[in-house]
N, C-alpha and C positions, 0 to 999 in steps of 0.2 A: 628626555623629551628633546633636547638639543641635538642628541645623537641621531634620533629618528628623523628629525628635520633635514639634517645634514645629509643623511643617507637617501632621503627622498629627493633632496635637490640634486645629489649626484646621479640618482637614477633618471631623473628628468633629463639632465644634460646628456647623458649617455643615449638615452632614447631620441632626443633631438639630433643628436650626431648620427644615429642610425637613419633617421629620416632624411637628413642631409645627404648622406651617402647614397641612399636610394635614388634621391632626386637627381643628383649629379651624374649617377650611372645612367639613368634615363636620358639625361641630356647628352651624355657621351654616345648612347645608342642611336639618338636622333641625328647627332653630327656623323656618326659612322654611316648612317643609311644615306648620307648624301652622295657617298662613293661606292658603297657595298650593298648587294642584295641581303635580304633577311637570312636565307640559308647560309651564307658565308658568315655572317655575324654570329648567328647560333653555333655554327660549327667551331669557330675560333673561340668563343666563350667556353664551351664545354671542354674543348681541349686543353685550355689552360686551367680549368677547374681540376680536371682529372690529373694533370700534371702536377699542379700544387699538392695534391693529396698523395701522390705516389711515396714520397719519402716516408710519411707516417704509416702507409700500408706496409711498406718493406719492414719498417721498425716493429710492428705489432704482429706481422705474420698473417698467413691466410685464414688462420683460425678465427681471426676477428670478424671475418666476413660471413660466418655461419649464420643461416636464417632458416626459419620453418614457414615464412610468410612471402613466397615468391609472388603470388597473385597480388597481393597488397603492394609490394613493391613495384609490380608492373604498372598498376593502376596509378599509384602516386607519382611514379616517374613520367609515365606518358602525360598525365595531366600537368605536372610542372613544366614539361618540355613544350607541349602545345600552347601552354600559357605564355610562355616567354616568346614563342613564335609569334603568336597573336599580338603581343605587346609591341614587339619591335615592328611587325608589319603595320600596326596602327600608327605607331610614331612617325612613320615616313609620310603619313597623309594628313595627320591632325596635330593640333597644338599639344606640347608637352604636358601642360596642365590637365588637359581633358584626358589624355591617354592615362596619366598617373591616376587620376580620379577614378576612372573605369576599372582600373586594375584594384584600386582600393575599395571596390564594391565587394570584394571577396568575403568579408564576414557577414554580408547580408546573405550570400548564397549558401554558406556554411550550414545553417539548420536545414536547407532544402537537401543539400548533399547527405547530410546525416540521415534525413528521413529515406531518401532513396538507396544509400548505401548499406546502413545499419537497420533500417525499419524503425528508427526512433521517432516518435511523434513530437512535432515542434510544440514547446511549452506555450501555453496560451498568452503568457505575457510577452511573447516575442513577435506577435503578429502586428501590433501597432507599429513598432520601429520598422518591421520588414515592409509593410504597406507604404510607409512614409519614404523609406529608402528608394523603393522602386518607382514611386511617383517622382523623386528627384532624378532618377535615372532617365526617366520618360522626357523630363524637361531638358536634360542635358542632351538627349539624342535629337531633340526637336531641331536645334540649329542646322543640322545636315539633312533635314526633310526635303529641302528643295533641290538638293544635288545628290544624285544617286551614288555618285562615287564617294563623296564625303560620308553619306549615310552608312554605306558598307563599311567604311573605315571605322566609324563610331560602333557599329555592331561587332566588328572584329575586336576592338578595344574592350567591349563590354564582355566578350567571350573570354578574354585574358582574366578578367576577374572571377568569372564562373569556374573556369578551370584551375585557377589558383586556389579556390575553395576545395576542389577535389584534392589538390596537393597538400593542403592544410589537414583535411581530415585523415588522409592516409598517413601524414606524418605523425600526428597524434596517436593513431592506432598502432603504428610501428613503434613508436617511442616506449610503449608498455613492454616491449620484448627485446628490441634491438638497439644498439648504441647509436648515437648521433653520426658517428664516423661511418658505421655500416650503411645507415640509411642514405647519407650523402654520397657514399661510394657508389652504390647501385643506382641512384638517381643520375649522377654524372656519367657512369658508364653506360646506362641504357640511352640517356639522352645524346651521348656521342654516337652511338650505334645508329639511332634513328637519324641524326643529322648528317651523317657521312654521305649517304646515297644523294640526298637532295643538295648538299654542297658540290658534289661531283657534277651532278646534272647542270647545276648554275654556276659552275667554277669561274672565277675572275681574278685577275692579279690584285693583290692587296695593296693599295697606295701607301707610300711611306707615312703620309700625314694621318692615316687611319690607325696605325698601331698603337699610339698612346690611348686612343679611345677604346680600342679593343682590349688592351692589357688592363685598363682600368675596369672595364665592364667585367671581365673574368675574376679580378681580385676583389671587386667590390662585394662579391657574394661572402667571402671570407671576412672581410672588413666589417660588414653590416652584421654578421652572425656573432662576431666577437663583441661588438658594441651592444648589441641587442641583449647578449647573455650577461654582459656587465650591468646594463640597465636593470634587469630583473633581479640581479644579485643585490641590489641597492633598495629597489622599490617593488611595492607589490602590483600585480596585473592592472588592478582598476586605475592606477596612476600612469603605468607605462603604456598600455595599449592604446588608449585615445590619442597619445602623442604621435603615434604613427601617421595620423591625418596631416601633421604639419608638412609631410612630403608634398602634399597638394599646394600648400602655400609656397613652400621652397620652389616647387616646379613652376608655379605661376610667376615668380620673381625671375626665375632663371630664363623661362620662355620669353618673357618681357624684355629682359636685359640683352638677350642673344638674337632672337628672331622678331621681336616686337609685337608678339601675341598678346593682345589685351582681350580678357574675357568679356562677353556681352553681359549686360545686366541680367538677363533671364538665365544664363549660364552660372552666373555667381549665385543666383537663388537656387539652382538645381544643386550646385556643389554644396552649399550650406545645409541643404535638406539632407543629402547624403551623408555628410559628416555628422550632422546631429543624430540622425538615425543609427549610424555605426557605433557612436559613443553611447547611445542609449542602450544598444544591444550588449555592449560590454558591461555596462553598470548594472543592468538587469541580471545579467549572467552572475555577477559577483554578489548581488544582493539577496539572491534566492538561496537560502540555506537548507530548506526543509522540503525540497521537491522530491517526488518518487524517483526511484533508481534510474528509471529510463529517462526522465527529464534531466536529472543530473548528469547523465552521460552526454546528452545534447549541449547542456550549458557547458560542461568540461570541454567538450571539443571545440565549441565556437569560441568561448572567452580565451582559451589558451593559445588559439591560433592568431597569426598577425600577418599582415601584408608584407613583412620583411621575409617571410618564408620563400623558399625557391621551389 
């Protein structure tokens, strides 16, 4: 019993570290956005990611890149790329905590993506947390209703969560046949190909003070992936997955410390509703053991996904 408790504690600590890395990477993106446009940030991020992967690719050889699921790779890669693009674009105009929370709405969109992509019907017990989650989203979007520019930024931030859900589902489907290295390579390669034309059209010199932020943004994907994997090696998903929402708490503290952003009461209420709905979604997925095969697929896709995914 003591050993299990120790492992659970380690899993929680690694999950918290994952959330902290994600939050600080978001802060780095917001700081970089003060001097750089979004296409430049995205281009540098994926250049760093692909560069870091090259040594492992050379060591394993091109045979490790064999795949029979090109269409899924394309959909998964495009979803992840546009999701990051929307996230950084939103960061430039809205508080870090709001952008992070909107990106963390991804688990709420996963059942809808599974339904549209795989034709799997959403389990009945998932509708209540889904409805509550989207009520929370409406509450969060409401502060920008009086300012069209701000409202658009919030909607862009919300789209990052919806598109991240596409990336999550695609990753889970691909993981059944392709290695994580193969999935990441095609994602980074496709994202860099898509980013290059936009970066060239919006090219600007990169200030020296922006490089630490850009390097951290690129490396954070690998750091978060390692920490997240360690978390799951010590604790079960029902413990690890809900902790990802601590990234919202960390982002709120960072945003308050750096930019003086203090969420309004109504925003805090919306955040609390979305987080509770997301946690309920995870626990419902882990508690249902006797669902029909189609429902089990939906549960497996959604509860195994996490917002630390790229």
